Every structure is written in C-alpha cells, then in structure tokens.
C-alpha positions as CSV (number, residue, x, y, z in Angstrom):
1,M,98.7,158.7,128.1
2,M,97.9,158.3,124.8
3,N,99.9,159.2,122.1
4,F,98.7,161.5,119.2
5,V,100.8,160.8,116.2
6,C,100.0,163.4,113.8
7,Y,101.6,165.9,110.6
8,P,101.0,169.7,112.5
9,K,100.3,171.2,109.3
10,C,97.2,168.4,108.1
11,T,94.2,170.4,109.4
12,T,92.0,166.8,110.0
13,C,94.9,166.6,112.5
14,M,94.5,169.9,113.8
15,K,90.8,169.3,113.7
16,A,91.7,166.3,116.1
17,K,93.7,167.7,118.5
18,K,91.6,170.5,119.3
19,W,89.1,167.7,119.2
20,L,90.7,166.7,121.9
21,E,91.6,169.8,124.1
22,E,87.6,170.5,124.2
23,N,87.2,167.0,125.6
24,G,89.7,167.4,128.3
25,I,92.1,164.8,127.0
26,N,95.5,164.4,127.5
27,V,98.1,163.5,125.2
28,S,101.8,163.3,123.9
29,V,102.4,164.7,120.7
30,R,104.6,163.4,117.7
31,D,104.5,164.4,114.7
32,I,104.8,162.2,112.0
33,K,107.3,163.5,109.8
34,T,110.2,164.4,112.2
35,E,109.4,160.7,114.5
36,N,108.6,158.3,111.5
37,P,107.3,155.0,113.0
38,S,109.2,152.3,113.1
39,A,108.5,149.1,111.7
40,A,108.2,147.5,115.1
41,E,105.7,149.9,116.1
42,L,103.4,149.9,112.6
43,E,103.0,146.0,113.3
44,E,102.1,146.9,117.6
45,W,99.4,149.7,115.9
46,H,98.0,147.6,113.0
47,K,97.5,144.5,115.4
48,L,95.7,146.7,117.7
49,S,93.9,148.4,115.6
50,G,92.1,145.5,114.1
51,L,92.2,147.0,110.5
52,P,93.8,146.3,107.2
53,L,97.0,147.6,107.0
54,K,96.4,149.2,103.3
55,K,94.0,151.3,105.9
56,F,97.7,152.9,107.1
57,F,98.4,154.4,103.9
58,N,97.8,157.8,103.5
59,T,96.1,157.6,100.3
60,S,95.5,161.4,99.5
61,G,98.9,162.2,99.5
62,L,101.4,163.2,97.6
63,L,104.0,160.6,97.7
64,Y,101.3,158.2,97.7
65,K,100.0,159.3,94.4
66,S,103.9,160.3,93.1
67,M,104.9,156.2,93.7
68,E,101.7,154.9,92.6
69,L,100.8,152.8,95.3
70,K,97.2,152.6,94.3
71,N,98.4,149.8,91.3
72,K,101.9,148.7,93.5
73,L,99.4,147.7,96.8
74,P,97.7,144.8,95.6
75,A,100.8,143.1,94.8
76,M,102.4,143.8,98.3
77,N,102.3,141.3,101.4
78,G,102.3,142.8,104.6
79,E,105.8,143.2,105.1
80,E,107.0,144.8,102.1
81,M,103.9,147.6,103.3
82,V,105.4,147.7,107.1
83,S,108.7,148.4,105.3
84,L,107.4,150.7,102.7
85,L,105.5,152.8,105.6
86,A,108.6,153.1,107.8
87,S,110.2,154.6,105.0
88,D,108.5,157.7,105.2
89,G,105.7,159.2,107.5
90,M,104.1,161.3,104.9
91,L,102.6,158.1,104.1
92,V,100.7,157.2,107.6
93,K,96.8,158.1,107.3
94,R,96.7,160.2,110.4
95,P,96.1,161.6,112.9
96,I,97.0,158.2,114.9
97,L,95.8,157.8,118.3
98,V,97.4,155.3,120.2
99,G,96.2,153.9,123.8
100,E,97.2,151.3,125.9
101,D,94.8,148.8,124.4
102,F,93.7,150.7,121.2
103,V,94.4,152.1,118.3
104,L,92.4,154.8,115.8
105,V,93.6,155.9,112.6
106,G,92.3,158.8,111.1
107,F,90.2,161.3,112.9
108,R,85.9,160.4,112.8
109,E,84.6,162.0,116.0
110,A,82.1,159.3,116.4
111,E,84.4,156.6,116.1
112,W,87.1,159.0,119.0
113,K,83.9,159.7,121.3
114,E,82.8,155.9,121.2
115,K,86.6,153.8,122.4
116,L,87.0,157.1,124.4
117,G,83.6,156.8,126.7
118,L,83.1,160.2,126.0
C-alpha cells in the first residue's frame, strides 16, 4: 500500500486525497505535522523521487519564509538540508505519495495519473 503524507488542513492535500479516492486508490494517510519524516526517510524519498533536494521544501510555507530559507538554502549541503527538513514537517512540501519504487512530491494530477497508470 502506498503512503500519502499530507497536512490535513492543506487545500492541495485535500484535493489530492479526493482525487485518490475518486480513482479508487487506497493509501495509508500520514499527517506530516504530527508524524514528521525522519532524515533517513527523506534521504530515501529524495533518491526515489529523482528531484533536487530543494524541491522538498515548502517554499510557500510561513516557517520557510520566517526562517528566510530562500537566502540560506543555496549555501547548505544535502546533509544540512535533510536535517532541516527532518526538524519540522511544516518545512516539507506536500502532499507526498510514497510508492514501492517512486515518490511524488506536490500534487500535479497529470504526473500522478501517468505514474499510477490511470
């Protein structure tokens, strides 16, 4: 079963969850705020996603902005970024759909449709 990592109050997460339900896709749901991803999970997801690590940051989040990460990220190495992401789930872009051999970050319906073979 795939793992759907989300923040329940996030409108994009709600839209993605509804889309999964409408397409008959069963997932286990994990609240990113109460069950923050560990550094090891983030490293694994990063590998499976094929995305640059900076794509895992929730750039529209209040915490990201208040920490002025836009200016700090370019100087950080991968280990520092993973450690920072693991420190607070609200820094992590969501939703994240974790499959056996893939990870999708953010909800883009066409991308999810293609990856799930719909």
